[in-house]
VEXDREN-2710 file (C-alpha; in Angstrom, 1 decimal):
% VEXDREN-2710
k/r/px/py/pz
1/UNK/80.5/-25.1/54.2
2/UNK/81.2/-23.7/57.7
3/UNK/84.4/-22.1/56.3
4/UNK/82.4/-20.3/53.6
5/UNK/79.9/-19.1/56.3
6/UNK/82.7/-17.7/58.4
7/UNK/84.3/-15.9/55.5
8/UNK/82.0/-12.8/55.6
9/UNK/82.5/-12.5/59.3
10/UNK/86.2/-12.7/59.0
11/UNK/86.2/-10.1/56.2
12/UNK/84.0/-7.8/58.3
13/UNK/86.3/-8.0/61.3
14/UNK/89.4/-7.3/59.1
15/UNK/87.6/-4.3/57.6
16/UNK/86.8/-2.9/61.1
17/UNK/90.5/-3.4/62.1
18/UNK/91.8/-1.7/59.0
19/UNK/89.4/1.2/59.6
20/UNK/90.7/1.5/63.2
21/UNK/94.3/1.6/61.9
22/UNK/93.4/4.3/59.4
23/UNK/91.6/6.4/62.1
24/UNK/94.6/6.1/64.4
25/UNK/96.8/7.6/61.7
26/UNK/95.0/10.9/61.9
27/UNK/94.6/13.5/64.6
28/UNK/91.0/15.0/64.3
29/UNK/90.3/18.6/65.2
30/UNK/86.9/20.2/65.5
31/UNK/85.9/23.3/63.5
32/UNK/82.5/24.6/64.7
33/UNK/82.1/27.5/62.3
34/UNK/78.9/29.0/60.6
35/UNK/78.3/27.5/57.2
36/UNK/74.8/28.9/57.0
37/UNK/73.0/32.0/58.4
38/UNK/74.0/35.6/59.0
39/UNK/77.7/34.7/60.0
40/UNK/78.4/32.3/57.1
41/UNK/80.6/34.9/55.3
42/UNK/83.0/35.5/58.2
43/UNK/82.7/31.8/58.9
44/UNK/84.3/31.1/55.5
45/UNK/87.0/33.6/56.3
46/UNK/87.9/31.9/59.6
47/UNK/87.8/28.4/58.0
48/UNK/90.2/29.4/55.2
49/UNK/92.8/30.4/57.8
50/UNK/92.4/27.1/59.7
51/UNK/92.6/25.1/56.5
52/UNK/95.7/26.9/55.2
53/UNK/97.5/26.1/58.5
54/UNK/96.3/22.4/58.6
55/UNK/97.4/21.9/54.9
56/UNK/100.8/23.3/55.7
57/UNK/101.3/21.0/58.6
58/UNK/100.0/18.0/56.7
59/UNK/102.2/18.7/53.6
60/UNK/105.3/19.0/55.9
61/UNK/104.8/15.5/57.3
62/UNK/101.9/16.0/59.7
63/UNK/101.8/16.3/63.4
64/UNK/103.7/13.7/65.4
65/UNK/103.8/11.7/62.1
66/UNK/100.0/11.8/61.6
67/UNK/97.8/13.8/59.3
68/UNK/95.4/16.3/60.9
69/UNK/91.8/15.7/60.0
70/UNK/89.3/18.6/60.0
71/UNK/85.8/17.7/61.3
72/UNK/83.4/20.6/60.6
73/UNK/80.1/21.5/62.4
74/UNK/77.7/24.2/61.3
75/UNK/77.4/26.5/64.3
76/UNK/74.8/28.6/62.4
77/UNK/73.8/31.6/64.5
78/UNK/75.3/30.4/67.8
79/UNK/72.0/29.4/69.3
80/UNK/72.7/27.9/72.8
81/UNK/71.4/24.5/71.8
82/UNK/73.5/24.5/68.6
83/UNK/76.6/25.4/70.5
84/UNK/76.0/22.6/73.0
85/UNK/75.3/20.1/70.2
86/UNK/78.6/21.1/68.5
87/UNK/80.6/20.6/71.7
88/UNK/79.0/17.2/72.5
89/UNK/79.4/16.0/68.9
90/UNK/83.0/17.1/68.4
91/UNK/84.4/16.4/71.9
92/UNK/82.0/13.8/73.1
93/UNK/81.5/11.7/70.0
94/UNK/84.4/12.5/67.7
95/UNK/87.0/12.8/70.4
96/UNK/88.8/15.7/68.7
97/UNK/92.2/16.8/69.9
98/UNK/91.4/20.5/69.7
99/UNK/88.7/22.9/68.6
100/UNK/89.2/25.9/66.3
101/UNK/86.4/28.4/65.9
102/UNK/85.8/32.0/65.0
103/UNK/82.8/33.7/66.5
104/UNK/81.5/30.9/68.8
105/UNK/78.8/32.1/71.2
106/UNK/80.0/34.9/73.5
107/UNK/80.0/32.9/76.7
108/UNK/77.8/29.9/76.1
109/UNK/80.6/28.3/74.1
110/UNK/82.9/28.7/77.2
111/UNK/80.4/26.6/79.2
112/UNK/79.9/24.1/76.4
113/UNK/83.5/23.4/75.7
114/UNK/84.6/23.9/79.3
115/UNK/83.0/20.5/80.1
116/UNK/85.8/18.9/78.1
117/UNK/89.6/19.3/78.3
118/UNK/90.6/19.7/74.7
119/UNK/92.0/23.2/73.9
120/UNK/89.3/25.4/72.4
121/UNK/90.3/28.5/70.4
122/UNK/87.6/31.2/69.8
123/UNK/87.4/34.7/68.5
124/UNK/84.5/35.8/70.7
125/UNK/86.2/39.0/72.0
126/UNK/83.4/39.7/74.5
127/UNK/83.4/40.5/78.2
128/UNK/80.5/38.1/78.5
129/UNK/82.8/35.2/77.6
130/UNK/85.5/36.4/79.9
131/UNK/83.1/36.7/82.8
132/UNK/82.1/33.0/82.3
133/UNK/85.8/32.1/82.3
134/UNK/86.3/33.9/85.6
135/UNK/83.6/31.9/87.3
136/UNK/86.0/29.0/87.4
137/UNK/89.4/29.6/85.7
138/UNK/90.6/26.1/86.5
139/UNK/87.6/24.4/84.9
140/UNK/87.8/26.6/81.9
141/UNK/91.6/26.6/81.5
142/UNK/91.2/25.0/78.1
143/UNK/89.5/28.0/76.7
144/UNK/91.6/30.5/74.6
145/UNK/90.3/33.8/73.3
146/UNK/92.1/34.8/70.0
147/UNK/91.3/38.5/70.3
148/UNK/91.1/41.3/72.9
149/UNK/87.7/41.9/74.4
150/UNK/85.2/44.2/72.8
151/UNK/85.9/47.1/75.3
152/UNK/89.7/46.7/74.6
153/UNK/89.1/46.9/70.9
154/UNK/86.7/49.9/71.3
155/UNK/89.4/51.7/73.3
156/UNK/91.8/51.2/70.4
157/UNK/89.1/52.4/67.9
158/UNK/88.6/55.5/70.0
159/UNK/92.4/56.3/70.0
160/UNK/92.5/55.9/66.3
161/UNK/89.5/58.1/65.6
162/UNK/90.7/60.9/67.8
163/UNK/94.1/60.8/66.2
164/UNK/92.9/61.0/62.6
165/UNK/94.5/64.0/60.8
166/UNK/91.1/65.5/60.2
167/UNK/89.2/68.6/61.2
168/UNK/85.9/67.5/62.7
169/UNK/83.0/69.9/61.6
170/UNK/81.2/69.3/65.0
171/UNK/81.3/67.0/68.0
172/UNK/78.2/64.9/67.3
173/UNK/78.4/61.1/66.9
174/UNK/75.7/58.6/65.9
175/UNK/76.3/55.0/67.0
176/UNK/74.5/52.0/65.5
177/UNK/75.0/48.4/66.8
178/UNK/73.4/45.0/67.1
179/UNK/71.7/43.7/70.2
180/UNK/74.4/41.1/71.1
181/UNK/77.1/41.4/73.7
182/UNK/79.7/42.3/71.0
183/UNK/77.8/45.3/69.5
184/UNK/76.6/46.5/72.9
185/UNK/80.1/46.3/74.6
186/UNK/81.9/48.1/71.7
187/UNK/79.3/50.9/71.5
188/UNK/79.0/51.4/75.3
189/UNK/82.8/51.9/75.5
190/UNK/82.9/54.3/72.5
191/UNK/80.1/56.4/73.9
192/UNK/81.7/56.6/77.3
193/UNK/85.0/57.8/75.9
194/UNK/83.5/60.3/73.4
195/UNK/81.3/61.8/76.1
196/UNK/84.4/62.2/78.3
197/UNK/86.0/64.5/75.8
198/UNK/82.8/66.6/75.3
199/UNK/81.2/64.9/72.3
200/UNK/77.4/64.5/72.1
201/UNK/75.9/61.2/71.3
202/UNK/73.2/62.5/69.1
203/UNK/71.6/59.1/68.4
204/UNK/72.2/55.5/69.4
205/UNK/70.3/52.8/67.5
206/UNK/70.3/49.1/68.5
207/UNK/69.0/46.8/65.9
208/UNK/68.6/43.0/65.3
209/UNK/70.7/41.0/62.9
210/UNK/69.1/41.0/59.5
211/UNK/68.2/44.7/59.4
212/UNK/68.7/45.9/55.8
213/UNK/66.2/48.8/55.5
214/UNK/67.8/52.0/56.9
215/UNK/65.5/54.7/55.6
216/UNK/64.2/55.9/59.0
217/UNK/67.6/55.8/60.7
218/UNK/69.2/57.6/57.7
219/UNK/66.5/60.3/57.7
220/UNK/67.4/61.0/61.3
221/UNK/71.1/61.0/60.5
222/UNK/70.5/63.6/57.7
223/UNK/68.8/65.9/60.2
224/UNK/71.5/65.5/62.8
225/UNK/74.5/65.9/60.4
226/UNK/77.0/64.1/62.7
227/UNK/80.7/64.4/62.2
228/UNK/81.1/60.7/62.9
229/UNK/78.9/57.6/62.4
230/UNK/80.1/54.4/64.0
231/UNK/78.4/51.2/62.8
232/UNK/79.2/48.1/64.8
233/UNK/77.5/45.0/63.3
234/UNK/79.5/41.8/62.8
235/UNK/77.8/40.7/59.6
236/UNK/78.3/41.7/56.0
237/UNK/74.8/42.4/54.7
238/UNK/73.9/45.0/57.3
239/UNK/77.1/47.0/56.6
240/UNK/76.7/46.7/52.9
241/UNK/73.0/47.8/52.8
242/UNK/73.6/50.7/55.3
243/UNK/76.4/52.2/53.3
244/UNK/74.7/51.7/49.9
245/UNK/71.7/53.6/51.2
246/UNK/73.9/56.2/53.0
247/UNK/75.6/57.1/49.7
248/UNK/72.3/58.1/48.1
249/UNK/72.3/61.3/50.2
250/UNK/75.5/61.3/52.3
251/UNK/76.2/63.6/55.2
252/UNK/79.6/65.1/55.8
253/UNK/80.4/62.3/58.2
254/UNK/83.3/60.0/58.7
255/UNK/81.8/56.5/58.6
256/UNK/83.5/53.9/60.8
257/UNK/82.3/50.3/60.4
258/UNK/84.5/48.9/63.2
259/UNK/85.0/45.1/62.8
260/UNK/82.3/45.1/60.1
261/UNK/84.7/46.4/57.5
262/UNK/86.8/43.2/57.4
263/UNK/84.4/40.4/56.4
264/UNK/85.4/39.9/52.8
265/UNK/81.9/40.2/51.3
266/UNK/81.8/43.9/52.3
267/UNK/84.6/44.9/50.0
268/UNK/83.6/42.3/47.3
269/UNK/80.2/43.9/47.0
270/UNK/81.1/47.6/47.5
271/UNK/84.4/47.7/45.6
272/UNK/85.7/51.3/45.1
273/UNK/82.4/52.7/46.3
274/UNK/83.7/51.8/49.8
275/UNK/86.7/54.1/49.4
276/UNK/87.0/56.3/52.5
277/UNK/85.4/53.8/54.9
278/UNK/87.4/53.0/58.0
279/UNK/87.3/50.0/60.4
280/UNK/89.5/47.6/62.3
281/UNK/90.7/44.1/62.5
282/UNK/91.8/42.8/65.9
283/UNK/94.6/40.2/66.0
284/UNK/95.4/41.0/62.4
285/UNK/98.3/41.0/60.0
286/UNK/98.6/44.5/58.4
287/UNK/98.3/44.7/54.6
288/UNK/98.3/44.9/51.7
289/UNK/102.1/45.2/52.5
290/UNK/103.1/43.4/55.6
291/UNK/105.4/44.8/58.3
292/UNK/108.1/42.1/57.7
293/UNK/109.3/39.5/55.2
294/UNK/107.6/36.5/56.9
295/UNK/104.3/38.4/56.9
296/UNK/104.7/39.4/53.3
297/UNK/105.3/35.8/52.3
298/UNK/102.2/34.8/54.2
299/UNK/100.1/37.4/52.5
300/UNK/101.4/36.4/49.1
301/UNK/100.6/32.8/49.7
302/UNK/97.1/33.6/51.0
303/UNK/96.5/35.6/47.8
304/UNK/97.7/32.7/45.6
305/UNK/95.4/30.3/47.4
306/UNK/92.3/32.5/47.6
307/UNK/92.9/35.4/45.2
308/UNK/91.8/38.1/47.6
309/UNK/93.2/40.1/50.5
310/UNK/93.3/38.5/53.9
311/UNK/89.9/39.0/55.7
312/UNK/88.7/39.2/59.3
313/UNK/89.9/36.4/61.5
314/UNK/91.8/34.4/58.9
315/UNK/95.3/35.1/60.1
316/UNK/94.6/34.6/63.8
317/UNK/92.8/31.3/63.3
318/UNK/95.8/30.2/61.1
319/UNK/98.1/31.2/64.0
320/UNK/96.0/29.4/66.6
321/UNK/96.3/26.1/64.8
322/UNK/100.1/26.6/64.5
323/UNK/100.3/27.5/68.3
324/UNK/98.4/24.4/69.2
325/UNK/100.4/22.1/66.9
326/UNK/103.6/23.5/68.4
327/UNK/102.4/22.8/71.9
328/UNK/101.5/19.2/70.9
329/UNK/105.0/18.7/69.3
330/UNK/106.7/19.9/72.5
331/UNK/104.5/17.8/74.8
332/UNK/104.6/14.7/72.5
333/UNK/100.9/13.7/72.7
334/UNK/97.9/15.5/71.2
335/UNK/95.6/14.0/73.8
336/UNK/97.7/15.0/76.8
337/UNK/95.3/18.0/77.3
338/UNK/96.7/19.1/80.6
339/UNK/100.2/19.1/79.2
340/UNK/99.2/21.0/76.0
341/UNK/97.2/23.6/77.9
342/UNK/100.0/24.1/80.4
343/UNK/102.5/24.6/77.6
344/UNK/100.3/27.1/75.8
345/UNK/99.7/29.0/79.0
346/UNK/103.3/29.2/80.0
347/UNK/105.0/29.6/76.6
348/UNK/102.6/31.1/74.1
349/UNK/103.8/30.9/70.5
350/UNK/106.4/32.7/68.4
351/UNK/104.3/33.8/65.4
352/UNK/104.9/35.8/62.2
353/UNK/104.8/39.2/63.9
354/UNK/106.4/38.1/67.2
355/UNK/105.5/36.2/70.3
356/UNK/101.9/35.9/71.3
357/UNK/100.9/35.2/74.9
358/UNK/97.6/34.7/76.7
359/UNK/96.9/36.6/80.0
360/UNK/95.4/35.3/83.2
361/UNK/92.0/35.1/81.6
362/UNK/93.4/33.2/78.6
363/UNK/92.7/36.3/76.5
364/UNK/95.0/37.4/73.7
365/UNK/95.2/41.1/74.6
366/UNK/96.6/43.8/72.3
367/UNK/100.3/43.0/71.8
368/UNK/103.0/43.4/69.2
369/UNK/102.7/39.8/68.0
370/UNK/99.0/40.2/67.5
371/UNK/98.1/43.9/67.0
372/UNK/94.8/45.7/66.3
373/UNK/95.0/46.9/62.7
374/UNK/93.0/50.0/61.6
375/UNK/92.1/50.2/58.0
376/UNK/90.7/52.6/55.4
377/UNK/89.3/51.4/52.1
378/UNK/91.5/52.9/49.3
379/UNK/91.2/51.9/45.7
380/UNK/88.7/49.2/46.6
381/UNK/91.0/47.4/49.0
382/UNK/91.8/47.5/52.7
383/UNK/94.9/49.7/53.5
384/UNK/96.3/49.6/57.0
385/UNK/96.6/53.1/58.3
386/UNK/97.4/52.5/62.0
387/UNK/98.5/49.6/64.2
388/UNK/98.1/49.3/68.0
389/UNK/99.9/48.9/70.4
390/UNK/101.2/51.5/70.6
391/UNK/98.9/53.4/68.2
392/UNK/101.2/54.1/65.3
393/UNK/100.7/55.4/61.8
394/UNK/101.4/52.5/59.4
395/UNK/104.5/53.1/57.3
396/UNK/103.9/54.3/53.8
397/UNK/100.1/54.8/54.3
398/UNK/98.0/57.8/55.1
399/UNK/94.3/58.6/55.9
400/UNK/92.4/60.1/52.9
401/UNK/89.4/62.3/53.4
402/UNK/86.3/60.4/52.1
403/UNK/85.1/61.7/48.7
404/UNK/81.5/62.1/49.9
405/UNK/82.6/64.8/52.4
406/UNK/82.3/68.2/50.8
END
């Protein structure tokens, strides 16, 4: 009888031991990316890049002989408490070996994940995040930015706009941005540069996320008749609604959506109506024809998997997973965080477009291996027209005057 009573206990112990063995056969990584809320569209873009990379590694035998396991967390709208919960859950509870994010919190994420040692890759691109890093570079040495900062990107946008083969009808610009560090930093930099060359900022409008009614703003734009409208909002619905309402009575204005042109839902909704819009993708892989054979093969595989052109953030989050996995392979232990971080800092990674390296602030500045790509929508798709650095017309492509300009 005693043997029968002990049997359930023995089975339970065996089950726990088996589960432990199974768990040890995987290397978990954290993916705190929006699955709901205003950033869910770009969150899906980022996630697809991460998953594509993880699947390739797993299908080729894994990392150090183990499969990589993705553990997701919905970072929603990057509220401070959500960002902290994500860090504590993924690093504190799940003990992940690395964290791969897109937009992640513009500084508060640096504090949250800096409490731990696992490498954290984010696409914040804000000076606010860099300023937090600079408070204690040693403490935050595990934080890696996957994109130049907003001012760096804005400088590139300025170079592109002022090099367009286009005769500006006047020197008036309207700037519209959100009230977060990204939108403010990009717009501040653009305004400063345009004023330096004698342009007038005829209007600047700062709006909250979720704004979809643009009647008042567009009435003012139609009175101003600016040569250029720059719209810097990192969410699809605002870009879509603004442009749809703009087209009802367009002005003779070049419309630049900045980063907002590259979330996939923008092109999906607007289609060929978007022809003529311009914008940029930092840390991008130019398309639809890539600059080299490896890049072309990657773009073709992406299209086979997802059946659409590569969107914002997907290529660089893919590359970040590969960079981390390469560092782990060289060090020989996914949980030797000091060794992995040291390797990443000292060696970077040889990616599809060339080597990528992080600077003293662990920021991936503009570089050949990870360029800023400037696009125009042509025939309902994104066509690279310039890459930077250095700012160069993209081979085989040209800027086309938007059809709404008379």
